[in-house]
C-alpha positions as CSV (number, residue, x, y, z in Angstrom):
1,M,-0.6,-2.4,16.3
2,V,-0.9,-4.5,13.2
3,V,2.0,-5.7,11.0
4,H,1.5,-7.3,7.6
5,V,3.7,-10.5,7.5
6,K,4.9,-12.1,4.4
7,L,6.6,-15.6,4.4
8,F,8.6,-17.1,1.6
9,A,10.0,-20.5,0.4
10,V,10.1,-23.2,3.2
11,L,8.5,-20.7,5.8
12,R,5.5,-20.4,3.6
13,D,5.3,-24.0,2.9
14,R,5.4,-25.0,6.5
15,A,3.1,-22.3,7.7
16,G,0.5,-23.1,5.0
17,T,0.2,-19.4,4.1
18,G,2.3,-16.8,2.4
19,A,0.8,-13.6,4.0
20,F,-1.1,-12.8,7.4
21,T,-1.5,-9.9,9.9
22,L,0.1,-9.9,13.3
23,D,-1.1,-7.9,16.3
24,L,1.8,-6.7,18.3
25,P,2.1,-4.2,21.2
26,K,3.5,-0.8,20.5
27,G,7.2,-0.8,20.6
28,A,7.6,-4.4,19.4
29,T,10.8,-5.3,17.5
30,C,11.3,-7.7,14.6
31,S,12.6,-10.2,17.2
32,D,9.3,-9.8,19.1
33,A,7.5,-10.6,15.9
34,L,9.6,-13.7,15.2
35,S,8.7,-15.0,18.6
36,A,5.0,-14.3,18.1
37,I,5.1,-16.0,14.6
38,G,6.8,-19.1,16.1
39,E,4.0,-19.3,18.5
40,R,1.4,-19.0,16.0
41,F,3.2,-21.4,13.5
42,P,5.2,-23.9,15.6
43,S,6.2,-25.7,12.4
44,V,8.4,-22.7,11.4
45,A,9.7,-21.7,14.9
46,S,13.0,-23.7,14.4
47,L,13.8,-21.8,11.1
48,L,13.1,-18.3,12.3
49,S,16.5,-17.6,14.0
50,R,18.1,-18.0,10.6
51,A,15.5,-16.0,8.7
52,A,16.3,-12.5,7.3
53,C,14.0,-9.7,8.2
54,A,13.0,-7.0,5.8
55,V,10.6,-4.2,6.6
56,N,9.0,-2.4,3.8
57,Q,11.5,-4.1,1.3
58,E,14.6,-3.3,3.2
59,Y,16.7,-5.6,5.2
60,V,16.8,-4.7,9.0
61,A,18.2,-6.0,12.2
62,A,16.0,-8.0,14.5
63,S,16.3,-5.2,17.0
64,M,14.5,-2.7,14.7
65,V,11.3,-1.3,16.3
66,L,8.3,-1.9,14.2
67,E,5.5,0.7,13.5
68,D,1.8,0.0,12.7
69,A,0.9,-1.1,9.2
70,Q,4.5,-1.9,8.2
71,E,5.1,-4.9,6.0
72,L,7.6,-7.6,7.6
73,A,8.9,-10.1,5.2
74,L,10.8,-13.2,6.4
75,I,13.2,-14.7,4.0
76,P,14.8,-18.0,5.0
77,P,18.4,-18.9,3.8
78,V,18.5,-20.3,0.3
79,S,21.0,-22.8,-0.9
80,G,21.4,-24.6,-4.1
81,G,23.9,-25.4,-6.9
């Protein structure tokens, strides 16, 4: 199946792209997608464990099973003053 991935903030900066597609096996979870993204973009791997996952614009748990053609957005923690 194909999932449409969007990266934001430091994830986008380190990966060098804000959007791409990811081929995953049927039944893959958000956690599986995070592992695949870390392999594809080693520069973001250390940040993925703290990123929030949103599927089709709704926050979800990493254990959620993804479906073909869904949008997976990864939002890193944000801080500031």
